[in-house]
C-alpha positions as CSV (number, residue, x, y, z in Angstrom):
1,M,-85.8,-78.1,-87.9
2,I,-84.9,-75.4,-89.4
3,E,-81.3,-76.7,-89.7
4,K,-82.8,-79.2,-91.9
5,L,-83.6,-76.7,-94.3
6,L,-80.1,-76.0,-95.1
7,P,-77.1,-78.2,-96.0
8,S,-75.4,-79.6,-92.8
9,E,-72.4,-77.4,-94.8
10,V,-74.1,-74.1,-94.7
11,W,-74.5,-74.1,-91.1
12,S,-71.2,-75.0,-90.2
13,Q,-69.6,-72.4,-92.8
14,V,-67.5,-70.0,-90.8
15,Y,-68.2,-66.0,-91.0
16,F,-66.3,-63.7,-88.6
17,G,-65.3,-66.9,-86.2
18,N,-68.9,-68.8,-85.8
19,T,-70.7,-70.9,-87.5
20,L,-74.3,-69.9,-89.3
21,G,-76.1,-72.3,-86.8
22,A,-74.1,-70.6,-83.3
23,Y,-75.6,-67.3,-84.9
24,L,-78.7,-68.5,-85.2
25,D,-78.8,-70.3,-81.5
26,A,-77.5,-66.7,-80.5
27,F,-80.3,-64.8,-82.3
28,L,-83.0,-67.8,-80.9
29,L,-82.1,-67.4,-77.4
30,F,-81.9,-63.6,-77.8
31,V,-85.5,-63.6,-79.3
32,I,-87.0,-65.9,-76.8
33,L,-85.3,-64.3,-74.2
34,V,-86.8,-60.9,-75.4
35,I,-90.0,-62.9,-75.4
36,V,-89.6,-63.7,-71.8
37,F,-88.5,-60.1,-70.4
38,Y,-91.7,-59.5,-71.5
39,L,-94.2,-61.7,-70.8
40,L,-92.3,-61.5,-67.4
41,Q,-92.8,-57.8,-67.0
42,R,-96.7,-57.9,-68.1
43,L,-96.7,-60.9,-65.4
44,A,-95.4,-58.5,-62.6
45,L,-98.1,-55.5,-63.7
46,K,-100.9,-57.8,-63.9
47,R,-100.2,-59.0,-60.1
48,L,-99.0,-55.4,-58.4
49,H,-102.4,-53.8,-59.8
50,R,-104.6,-56.3,-59.0
51,M,-102.4,-56.3,-55.2
52,S,-102.3,-52.2,-55.1
53,K,-106.3,-52.4,-55.4
54,K,-106.4,-54.8,-51.8
55,T,-104.2,-53.0,-50.2
56,K,-104.3,-49.6,-48.4
57,T,-100.4,-48.3,-48.4
58,D,-99.5,-46.8,-51.8
59,I,-96.3,-48.4,-52.4
60,D,-97.2,-51.1,-55.0
61,D,-97.9,-48.5,-56.7
62,A,-94.4,-47.5,-56.3
63,L,-92.7,-50.8,-57.6
64,V,-96.3,-50.7,-60.4
65,D,-93.6,-47.4,-61.6
66,I,-91.0,-49.0,-61.1
67,I,-91.4,-52.6,-63.7
68,G,-93.6,-50.1,-66.1
69,S,-90.3,-47.6,-67.0
70,I,-88.6,-50.7,-67.7
71,R,-88.2,-50.2,-71.3
72,P,-88.1,-52.4,-74.6
73,P,-84.6,-51.3,-74.7
74,V,-83.4,-52.2,-71.6
75,Y,-84.4,-56.1,-71.8
76,Y,-82.7,-55.8,-75.8
77,F,-79.3,-55.2,-74.2
78,L,-80.1,-57.9,-71.4
79,A,-80.8,-60.6,-74.0
80,L,-78.6,-59.2,-76.9
81,Y,-75.4,-59.1,-73.6
82,I,-77.0,-62.8,-72.3
83,A,-76.9,-64.3,-76.4
84,G,-73.8,-62.9,-77.0
85,H,-71.4,-65.3,-74.8
86,R,-73.2,-67.7,-77.2
87,L,-70.4,-66.5,-79.7
88,V,-66.7,-65.5,-80.2
89,L,-66.7,-61.4,-80.9
90,G,-63.9,-59.6,-81.2
91,E,-62.5,-57.5,-78.1
92,V,-63.8,-54.3,-79.2
93,V,-67.1,-56.0,-79.8
94,E,-67.5,-57.5,-76.4
95,N,-66.5,-54.2,-75.1
96,I,-68.8,-52.2,-77.0
97,I,-71.8,-55.0,-76.0
98,Y,-70.9,-54.7,-72.3
99,A,-70.8,-50.8,-71.2
100,T,-74.1,-50.2,-73.5
101,F,-75.2,-52.9,-71.2
102,V,-73.6,-51.2,-68.1
103,I,-75.3,-48.2,-68.9
104,M,-77.8,-49.5,-69.7
105,F,-78.4,-51.2,-66.4
106,V,-77.4,-48.3,-64.3
107,Y,-79.5,-46.0,-65.9
108,Q,-82.1,-48.0,-64.8
109,I,-81.4,-49.2,-61.2
110,I,-80.9,-44.7,-61.0
111,S,-83.9,-44.7,-62.6
112,S,-86.3,-46.8,-60.8
113,L,-84.6,-44.9,-57.3
114,Q,-85.6,-41.5,-58.2
115,I,-89.5,-43.5,-59.0
116,F,-89.0,-43.6,-55.3
117,V,-87.2,-40.1,-54.4
118,N,-90.3,-39.3,-56.1
119,Y,-93.0,-41.6,-54.2
120,I,-91.2,-40.4,-50.3
121,A,-91.6,-36.5,-52.2
122,I,-94.9,-37.1,-52.6
123,K,-95.6,-38.8,-49.0
124,I,-94.0,-35.9,-47.5
125,I,-95.6,-33.3,-49.1
126,G,-99.0,-35.1,-48.8
127,K,-102.6,-32.6,-48.5
128,E,-100.7,-29.8,-47.7
129,A,-99.2,-29.5,-50.8
130,S,-102.1,-26.9,-52.7
131,E,-101.6,-24.9,-49.5
132,D,-97.7,-24.5,-48.6
133,E,-95.8,-23.0,-51.1
134,H,-92.3,-23.0,-49.3
135,L,-93.4,-27.6,-48.8
136,R,-93.4,-27.3,-52.2
137,S,-89.9,-25.4,-52.7
138,A,-88.3,-27.8,-49.4
139,V,-89.3,-31.2,-50.9
140,R,-88.4,-30.5,-54.6
141,M,-85.1,-29.1,-53.7
142,L,-84.3,-31.8,-51.4
143,S,-85.8,-33.6,-54.5
144,T,-83.5,-32.5,-56.6
145,I,-80.1,-33.2,-54.7
146,A,-80.6,-36.4,-54.0
147,K,-81.0,-37.0,-58.1
148,V,-77.9,-35.4,-58.3
149,V,-76.2,-37.5,-55.8
150,L,-77.7,-40.4,-57.1
151,W,-76.5,-40.0,-61.0
152,C,-73.2,-38.4,-59.6
153,F,-72.9,-42.4,-58.0
154,G,-74.8,-43.8,-60.9
155,L,-71.3,-42.3,-63.5
156,V,-69.2,-43.4,-60.3
157,M,-70.5,-46.8,-60.8
158,I,-70.2,-46.9,-64.7
159,L,-66.9,-45.9,-65.0
160,S,-65.9,-48.5,-62.5
161,N,-67.1,-51.3,-64.1
162,L,-65.8,-49.9,-67.7
163,G,-62.2,-50.4,-65.7
164,I,-61.6,-47.2,-65.3
165,N,-59.7,-46.1,-62.3
166,V,-62.0,-43.9,-60.4
167,S,-60.1,-43.3,-56.9
168,S,-58.6,-39.9,-58.7
169,L,-62.3,-38.6,-59.9
170,I,-63.4,-39.1,-56.1
171,A,-61.0,-37.1,-55.1
172,G,-61.1,-34.5,-57.4
173,M,-65.5,-34.4,-56.9
174,G,-64.4,-34.8,-53.2
175,I,-61.9,-31.5,-53.4
176,T,-64.8,-29.6,-56.2
177,G,-67.4,-30.3,-53.4
178,I,-65.7,-29.0,-50.7
179,A,-64.4,-25.8,-52.7
180,I,-67.9,-24.6,-53.8
181,A,-69.2,-25.6,-50.3
182,I,-67.2,-22.5,-49.0
183,A,-68.1,-20.9,-51.5
184,L,-71.4,-21.1,-51.2
185,Q,-71.3,-20.8,-47.4
186,G,-74.2,-18.6,-46.7
187,V,-76.4,-19.8,-49.4
188,L,-76.1,-23.7,-48.5
189,S,-76.5,-22.2,-44.8
190,D,-79.9,-20.5,-45.7
191,L,-80.8,-23.2,-48.0
192,F,-80.0,-26.0,-44.8
193,A,-81.8,-23.6,-42.4
194,S,-84.8,-23.5,-44.1
195,F,-85.1,-27.0,-44.4
196,S,-84.6,-27.3,-40.9
197,I,-87.8,-24.7,-40.7
198,Y,-89.9,-27.2,-43.1
199,F,-88.8,-30.3,-40.8
200,D,-89.1,-28.4,-37.1
201,K,-92.7,-25.9,-38.2
202,P,-91.4,-23.4,-36.1
203,F,-94.1,-21.1,-37.8
204,K,-96.3,-21.4,-41.1
205,V,-97.4,-18.5,-42.8
206,G,-100.5,-16.8,-41.9
207,D,-98.5,-17.1,-38.5
208,L,-98.0,-13.9,-36.1
209,I,-94.0,-13.9,-35.2
210,K,-91.6,-12.2,-33.2
211,T,-88.4,-11.4,-33.4
212,K,-85.9,-9.4,-31.5
213,E,-86.4,-6.8,-34.0
214,H,-89.3,-6.9,-35.6
215,T,-93.1,-7.9,-35.0
216,G,-95.6,-8.8,-38.0
217,T,-97.5,-11.7,-40.3
218,V,-95.2,-14.3,-42.4
219,E,-96.1,-14.2,-46.1
220,K,-93.7,-15.8,-47.5
221,I,-91.1,-19.5,-46.7
222,G,-88.6,-19.4,-49.1
223,I,-84.9,-21.5,-49.9
224,K,-83.0,-18.3,-48.8
225,T,-85.8,-15.7,-47.1
226,T,-89.0,-15.3,-45.1
227,R,-91.3,-12.4,-45.7
228,I,-92.5,-10.7,-43.7
229,R,-95.6,-8.1,-43.2
230,S,-94.9,-6.5,-40.6
231,V,-97.3,-4.5,-37.9
232,D,-96.5,-1.1,-39.5
233,G,-96.5,-2.0,-43.1
234,E,-93.7,-2.6,-44.1
235,E,-92.3,-5.5,-46.1
236,V,-89.3,-7.0,-43.8
237,I,-87.4,-10.2,-45.5
238,I,-85.2,-11.9,-42.5
239,S,-82.5,-14.5,-44.2
240,N,-83.4,-18.0,-42.9
241,T,-80.1,-18.2,-40.8
242,E,-81.3,-16.0,-39.1
243,L,-84.4,-16.4,-38.2
244,T,-83.2,-20.1,-36.7
245,E,-80.4,-18.7,-34.7
246,K,-82.7,-16.5,-32.6
247,R,-85.8,-16.1,-30.9
248,V,-88.9,-16.5,-32.5
249,E,-92.4,-15.8,-30.6
250,N,-95.6,-17.6,-32.6
251,Y,-99.2,-15.8,-31.5
252,R,-100.3,-18.9,-33.4
253,R,-100.2,-21.0,-31.2
254,M,-101.7,-18.9,-27.9
255,E,-105.0,-19.9,-27.3
256,E,-105.1,-16.9,-25.1
257,R,-103.4,-13.5,-23.6
258,R,-101.7,-12.9,-20.4
259,I,-101.7,-9.1,-19.0
260,K,-99.6,-8.0,-16.2
261,F,-99.7,-4.2,-14.9
262,G,-99.8,-2.2,-11.5
263,V,-102.1,0.4,-10.2
264,G,-100.6,2.6,-7.8
265,V,-102.9,4.9,-4.7
266,I,-101.8,7.9,-2.9
267,Y,-100.2,7.6,0.6
268,E,-102.7,8.9,2.1
269,T,-105.2,6.0,0.9
270,P,-107.3,4.3,4.4
271,T,-106.2,0.8,5.4
272,N,-109.2,0.3,5.6
273,Q,-109.9,1.2,1.8
274,L,-106.2,0.0,0.6
275,K,-107.9,-3.7,2.3
276,K,-110.7,-3.6,-0.7
277,I,-109.2,-2.5,-3.4
278,P,-108.1,-6.6,-4.3
279,Q,-111.4,-7.8,-4.3
280,M,-112.8,-4.5,-6.7
281,I,-110.4,-5.4,-9.2
282,T,-111.6,-9.1,-9.2
283,D,-115.0,-7.4,-9.5
284,I,-114.5,-5.8,-12.2
285,I,-112.7,-8.6,-14.1
286,D,-115.4,-11.7,-13.7
287,R,-118.0,-9.4,-14.8
288,T,-115.8,-8.9,-17.5
289,S,-116.7,-11.5,-20.5
290,G,-113.7,-13.2,-22.0
291,A,-111.5,-12.1,-19.0
292,R,-110.5,-14.0,-16.0
293,I,-108.8,-13.6,-13.0
294,D,-105.2,-14.6,-11.6
295,R,-104.4,-12.7,-8.8
296,V,-104.5,-9.5,-7.0
297,H,-102.5,-8.1,-4.7
298,F,-100.6,-5.3,-2.8
299,K,-96.7,-5.6,-4.3
300,E,-94.7,-2.7,-2.3
301,F,-94.3,0.4,-0.9
302,N,-93.2,2.6,-3.5
303,D,-91.3,6.3,-3.5
304,S,-94.8,8.0,-4.0
305,S,-97.4,5.3,-4.4
306,L,-99.0,2.2,-2.6
307,D,-98.1,-0.6,-6.3
308,F,-100.8,-2.9,-6.1
309,E,-99.8,-5.7,-9.0
310,V,-102.9,-7.3,-11.1
311,V,-102.4,-11.0,-13.3
312,Y,-105.4,-11.8,-15.7
313,Y,-105.8,-13.2,-19.0
314,V,-107.9,-12.6,-22.1
315,E,-109.5,-15.8,-23.5
316,S,-108.9,-15.1,-26.8
317,K,-105.1,-14.7,-29.4
318,A,-106.3,-12.1,-31.0
319,F,-105.0,-8.4,-30.7
320,P,-108.4,-6.3,-31.0
321,D,-109.9,-8.7,-28.3
322,Y,-107.2,-8.3,-26.0
323,M,-106.9,-4.8,-26.2
324,D,-110.4,-4.3,-25.5
325,R,-110.9,-6.1,-22.4
326,Q,-107.3,-4.3,-21.4
327,Q,-109.4,-0.8,-22.2
328,E,-112.3,-2.1,-20.8
329,I,-111.6,-3.2,-17.2
330,N,-109.3,0.2,-17.6
331,Y,-112.4,2.4,-17.5
332,A,-114.5,0.5,-14.9
333,I,-110.9,0.3,-12.6
334,R,-110.7,4.1,-13.0
335,E,-114.3,4.2,-12.5
336,K,-114.4,2.4,-9.0
337,F,-112.0,4.2,-7.4
338,E,-113.7,7.3,-8.7
339,A,-116.9,6.5,-7.1
340,E,-114.9,5.1,-3.6
341,N,-112.2,8.3,-3.9
342,I,-109.5,6.3,-4.3
343,E,-107.0,8.3,-5.9
344,M,-104.7,7.0,-8.3
345,A,-101.0,8.0,-7.5
346,Y,-98.2,10.0,-9.7
347,P,-94.8,10.8,-9.1
348,T,-94.5,13.4,-6.5
349,R,-92.1,14.1,-4.0
350,T,-93.0,16.0,-1.1
351,L,-90.2,18.3,0.8
352,Y,-90.1,18.8,4.9
353,T,-88.6,22.0,5.8
354,K,-87.8,23.2,9.4
355,N,-86.8,26.3,11.1
356,V,-84.0,25.9,12.7
């Protein structure tokens, strides 16, 4: 219909290797493709929005974000690339259009993958994000590393599709990566130890922990170090690598505390009184609120005492409760022994002499 507006001779005129009619066909195809791509995007978004309201999962929200991230320049260049095949273009122009198309296409793929990375990061963080700064830091770092890897991969894809030999580039990147890894070995070790602490969760902020050298409350878990407020009050900074390589005792997960101690009486104590001692101590612990007896035994004949071993549990993980119950029981044992005239032993040495 448009061709009837001008004589056929006009449409057959050649400009830069193509007739005016060919230009018109390519332009119309370009416009139609842009409209089709736009309508398809709108339709897909509408369907996905409708589906997301019916489903319990939120992965469809990520798909909505991906499709919504496709900007007009992306399908403009896609339409231009397709419509350009209807024309005879110079090699330089074709290369420019192809290079632009490859860059836009790879950019869109990497952007879509980044949305998935962000989606996974949010799923990992979940409701703990407002409470766990270490969690946020670890996930942000993992997300950043993943995005850097994606863009490096995208750069290689672009260069490869543009006809550039990337073998030497990949080899160079590998050598550079190894050199950087060696130079930053300590930092990377602490970084991955931080990830290990997050995923394995041996402790978290607020926990009372004990290492070989230190006991204290965890105040902050960073990317490289963990800060502990010791029981003496000072701040102890320990590398994450050191924490993951050493034994760590976490008192937060302890529901009750076990106490084992020994009490000795003198050798002059009569046997009938010795036999009463286990029941005496058992009765004392049974009467103590928050304590549970495990066992009491006459253990051994020591150098200067007859030793009993006592094991009981304080049914609380709080350290003050543990000390209060222990003190109460110790006082009661002392009072009972005094009432029964049972004398506690202390280190003594008896010297026997004989006249020759």
